[in-house]
N, C-alpha and C positions, 0 to 999 in steps of 0.2 A: 628309430623311431625318426631320425631325421629326412628319412626317404617318404616321411609323410608330408603333404601339403598343409600349408599354415592354416586354410582352411578346413581341411579334415582334423585337424589337428583343435582346431576352436570348438567343428562340433563336438569331438568328444569334451571338452572342457563344459560345454554348456550339458551334456550329461551328467560330468562327474559334480557338477557345481550344485543341483538340484536344488532341492527347495531353502535348503538351509543356508543360500548364499557362499559367499568366496573363500570364506574361512576355510574351506576345505582345499582348497587349490593350491596353496604354496608350495609342499611338496614335490608336486609334477614341477616345480620349475626348475629339481635338481638334474631333469633327465639327459636336457641339453639346451644351447643355446637359442633355438626355436621353442620348443616346450617354456623357455625362461620367458620369451617375450611374448607368448602367447596369453600367460597365466597374468602378468603381470599388467597387460592390457587390461586384465579386469582387476586385480588387487589394486593396483594405484589410480585405478579411475575415481576413486573419490576417496578423497583423504579428510581424518581431522586433526590438524595440528593445535600444539600446545606448546612448543619448544623450538623455536625457529632454528636454532643448532641443530638438533639433532632433524628437523626436516630438509635443511640443506646436505648433510651425512646421510642420510636412507637417499633421496632421488641423486645425488651425484656418484650413488655406490653401484648403479647398474645404466644403462646407455638406455633401457625401455621403457624407465618410470618416467621421465620425464615429458614425453612427447604421450605417454597414456593419459596423464592428467587433465581431468576435466574438470573435477568437481572439489573446490578446495573449502572445508571450513576452518577458518583460522580462529582462535580463541583469542583472543589478547586480554591477558592476566591483568586485574584493577590489584595494585598492592597495597591499596587504602581505602576507606569507607568515607573517606572525602569530607568527615564530616566538617573538619578546620579546615582554613583558610591554608596554612602549611600543607595537608593532606591531601588537598585539594590540586595544588601546583605539584609537587610531590606523583600523582596519580596520572595527569594532565599531561607530564614531562614525561612519563613513563609508556604510556598509551602512542603518542605523539613517537618517542622511540622504535615501538615496537614496528609500528604502521609502516617506519620511514622503513625502516629495516627490509621488511617484509617487500616494499613494491620496489626495493633497490636490488634484492636478488633477484625478483622477478624479474625486472631488468637485462639484471646480468646474463639470464637464461635465456632472455628472448634475444640479445644479441649474436646469441650463437647461431640464429637463426639468419641466414644469407637474405631472405626476401620476407623482410617484416608485414610485408601488408598485405600479405596474403597467407594461409596456413595451412603446412605440409604435412605429410608422415612424421616427419624425426622434429617439428618443431613444437613451440608450447603454446599449446590455446587452442580455441578458443575455451578459456576456464570459467566457470561458475564459480564466482566467489563472495563468501558470509565472512565477514567480519562482525564477530560476536564477542560484545565485551563479558568479561567474565569474574567475576568475585574468586581473588584468591584465599584470600584469608577469612574463612569461616565463611558465612548468611551474609548478606547486603545488610548492614543493622541502619537501615535508611529512621531517620529522624521524622518525624510527624508533624513535622512544621511544612508547610505547604512548600513556604518560599524554598525553605532546603531543598526540596525536591528538583524545583526548577533550576537551582544553583548549584546545583551538583553536577548539570552537563556539562558534557567536557569540548570546549570552544577552541578552537588552535586560532594566532596570529596568521593573516593573509600572508607574512612572507615565510610562515612554516610550511602552508599549505602550498602557494606557490612553489616551494622548494622539492616537494614530492616527486617523484620519478613517476615520468609521462608512458603509458603502456598502451599497446594493443592487442595483448593476449586473453585482456577480461571482456568478453562479453556480455557477463548479469552480474549485479552485483547487488546484495542484501545488506543492510546494515541495522544491528539489532541488539538487544542487551538481553544476558540471563537473570540479572538484577534490576536496581533500581536505578543507576546511575546510566545515560545515554550517551552517544556522541550529542551535541550541541549539533539541530539540523542542519543549520548553512554548512556546517563544518562537512556535516555529511553530505550536500550535494555539492563542495568545493572536490572533495577526495571524489566523489563520481565523474569528475569534470577531467583528471588524471588518464584517466579509460578512454581512447579517443575512440575505439572500435564499438562502446557500451551501448549494449543493444534494450538490458530490461534493466530496471534500476528498483528495487524493494526497500524501502525505507522506514523506518518505526524511530517514531519522536515521540517524547513524553511532554502529557497535558491533563490538568484535572479541573475537573469545576473548582471555582474558588473566585470567590468576589476580592478577594482579599490580596491578591496578586496581582502588579501591575505587573510582574515579569509574564504572565501570557501572552498580553498583548506583542510588548518586544518579540517573544521567542516566534507568535505565529508569522508577525512582519517579516523576522529575520529568514523563516522557510519559504516564505514568498519571495523574497532576493535569492535565495537559493535556489527556487524552483524554475526564476529567471534565467538564472547561470545555466541551465539546465540546455536551452536552447543551443548550445555551440556545440552539441552532441549530436554529430549528423545521423547518427544511426541510432537512436533511441527511438521505440518503437510499444516499448511494453514499460508502463509507471506503476509503482502500485505504492502506495500512503496508508500507512496504519500510526492512526491515534493513539497511543501507547497507556490505557486506564484514562480513558474516553468514556467512563458510564455517569450520566447523570447526574444531578444531584434527589438522593431518596426521599426530599421532603421539598413537593412539586411546590411550595410558598414560595420556594428560593428566589431571590432577585440575584440574576446570573450575570455575571461581567460582560459588558459592551468590549468589544475586541475587532470592530469598524474602526477608519480613521476617516479624516476627514482632510480631503487633499484642499489644493490652495484656494479651488472657487466653492468649497462651501459642502463637496458634493461627499456623503457619507458611502463608501467603498469597504468591502470585504478584502482586501489584497492577498489573501493566500487564493482565496477560490477565482479572483482574475487574475492571478498567476499560471494561474493549471489550467484556466479557458483558453488564454494566449496562447499557451505552450503549444495545446492541443489544435489550433488554428494556425500554427508555422506551418504543420503538414506533415511531422514524422510519425508521431501516436498511432499506433494501432491497436493499443490496449490501454486503457486507464482504469484503474481499481482505487478507491476510496472507502477505507474501513474505518468505522466509528469515528466518524468525521463531521467537524460542525458544517452544513451546508449552507450557502448562502445563495441569494438569486444571480450571484455576481457571477455564479458556475455557469451559469446560462444566457446575461445577458450583459450588455457595458453599461452600466447605471450612467455611465459619467456621462456616454451619447444619447441617453436617455432623457437627463435633464436637460439637455439642449434642445429637442423635439417632442412631436408627441408622442404617445406611445405606440401606434400601428406604425409610424414611420422609421421609428427605432427597430422597430423588430425584422422590419424588411430590410433593412440595413446591415443586420449582423452579418458579421463574416462568418463560413462555412467551416465544419472540422472537416476538412476534405480526405484524410487517412482513417480517423475512426471506426473500426471495426467492434469492439467490444468495449462496454460501460457498464462497471458494475460499482453499484453506491451503495452502501450500510451507513445511513445518516445516521446522527444522534438526533435526538427530537430534543433538544435548544438549538438556537439560529448564533450564528458569531454576534449577532447583536446584542444578543442575551436573551429576546423570544423564545416564548417557548412553543414549538410546533404542535403540542397536544395541549388539549383542556381536557375541560370536564367540571364537577362541581363537591369542593373541596367538603361540602358536608355532609356528603354520600358516604363519605370514605371516614371512620374513624383514627387517631392518630395512633402511634404504636410508639409512644414512649421507650419502651426497651430495645426498640430497632435500632440497632447501627446502620448510621448512613453517610460514611468515609469521611470525609473533609471537613462536613457541615455539621459535625457530629452533634453542639450546641442544638441543633434543632430537633422534634423527633421524627420519625420515621411516619412519612406522609405521600402517598403515592395515588393521588388523586383522579390527574390527569390520565385516562384513558381512551382518546380518539383525538384524532387531529382537529386544528381549529379551520375554521373556514376565513380567517382573518388573514391568519399565518399558512399555512399549507396549501392551501386552494390556488394563491398565485404560483407556487414555487411547483405545486404539479402540475399547472399550465405553462409556466416558462419550460419544461423540463420536454412536457410535451411538442412546444413550438421549437425548440432546438435540433430535437429529433428531426425532423425533415428539414436540419441545415448539417446532415451528416449523410451525405452524400454513399457511401460503402456501410455504413451501420448495418451489423450482421445480427445484432444483440443487444439487448439493453435491460440491463435490471436495477430497480431505485428499490430500496427496502427501510424502511423504519419504524422501527419496534420500541416496545417497552414491556416489561415481566415484573409484572405487579400483583402480588400477594397470589404469586405462582400460576397467574396468568398470563399469556400473550396476547400482547394489543398491538398486531402488526397489520402495518399497509404493503402493498406490494407493488408497484408500477411496471409492465414490462412490454417489452415488444422486439419482436421477430420478425426478420427478413423472411420471404419465402424462400423455403426450402430449410429453417434452421428449427431449431427444439427449445420449447423454454428450460430456464436455465431452472428456476423451479418451477413442483407440482405439486400439487396435494392425489391421497387416493380420489377423490372424489371429482376431482377435473380430470374432465377425458379430452380426449383430443390431445396428447403433450407430444403427438407424432412430428415426424417432420411433414410439414404441408405447404403446397404449391401456390401458399398466399402469404402474402402478408397479415400480422396480426398484432393488438393488443389486448393487454389481458391486465385487470384489478381486480384482487386481491385482499378483502376485506378479513380481517380476523381478529371474532370481539372487538369491532370496533364499531359507531353507527356513523361513521364518513359517510356524507353525501357527495359523491362524485359534480365536480360541477358539468354543468351542460358544455361551455367553453370548450371544457379538456374532452370531452367526448365528442365536441365536432372535430377538434384539432386530429384525435388520436383516428374520425374515421376519415378524413381528408388525408393521412399519411396511408393507411391500408388501401384505400380505393373501393371500388364498388364492388370488386371481390373476395376482399380481403373481411377479418372479424374483431370485432372491439366486443369482449367479453368480461363482464362485469360478477364478481363472487362476493357473498357473504357466507359467511360459516360456512363453507362445504354445497353450497347454492347458488346456482347460476340465475342471474334475473334475465325474464324472457327477453326485454327489450333493454339497453342501459341509457 
């Protein structure tokens, strides 16, 4: 069997693997060393690990397994539920120890590669690493206190973060949780900076609507500091941020907490959206995704600059997003300022006194905001369209804001694509979703009565040019002229 080339063996294994996956291949690794290498290139390409010692033993038992590794999901066990201060510190210490040991082991393996600045057939990497916090002692028994939820985020001291091993082998990182306990967002960002060749970061952090918890403002500011620190990663081209448990209050008369801050000049800004914009303007990010995030005007314009000059001059002096090609935003209907982007008539909808509405459960479920407001949403949409003109390499942009009320979706989608690109979101009633040789903007209204501002239409028309298209759709029907 060793007379067969490695390529032929690989083709045979492709057929043997079939639709059921790689689990059938293990017995063939005993045929010969060549077959073992070909089999383990598949069976050890993606691993889910919970025990570091077992992981070390398994990888070290064959010379073919380490260079095969490309996707590693490491479940970081949580020994306690962290309901008390003592149990929190115990969990914090255990998680830090586990992550430290994992990175040290990867560093040991990485050192075996003679040239750590490039990947070879016998080296470790590039690896996609997913760190998943996972409760070990049964279900995550989370307190119903909003403050307790946010306090349970695990934060490491800077000296411990600085002591973590630096690695070149990790190119993709995702930090998330299977329960309701997360790494603190600043800690997650600092962890990411330990991977000098990191190209993609997927960050999940915890936030919930509650005006009772000032911790939310602190955590958002800390995440902004973390995003600012990512500027030291020269190869980071993709950033995705998911705001966990980001559903808005289901009582639409709720007064939301303001998460913006006032600077020394008295200018109010949202530090997180400002930090994301500045990172993108540094010139490395190619793809940016914000999921269930609170979006402020600071994502699309510099409010500090605009306070010192008139509106139009400030817009013209905005910096470009020189590398960005893909932008996807799934926005909350609440702004960081606490303002609702949706409006309506609360007398048109009867409150449901039996409806559960999350952390604001002392009020009835009352979802009466069903359409974007002209005062709040219009300026945001105009800023988005204007900023697209400062993204010279943009291929596609999709901005979506939605609400499900009484089993009805109320959705606004703002999308633009470069010539030769296809819309990410499309409905059966919408034609021309194929690749077309012209620029296009598309506005899709579903069960809303939002009137598209003239200024928005004008900016979109300017971007698409005389040969491009600007489409406006209402409930499956296209307007003849936007």
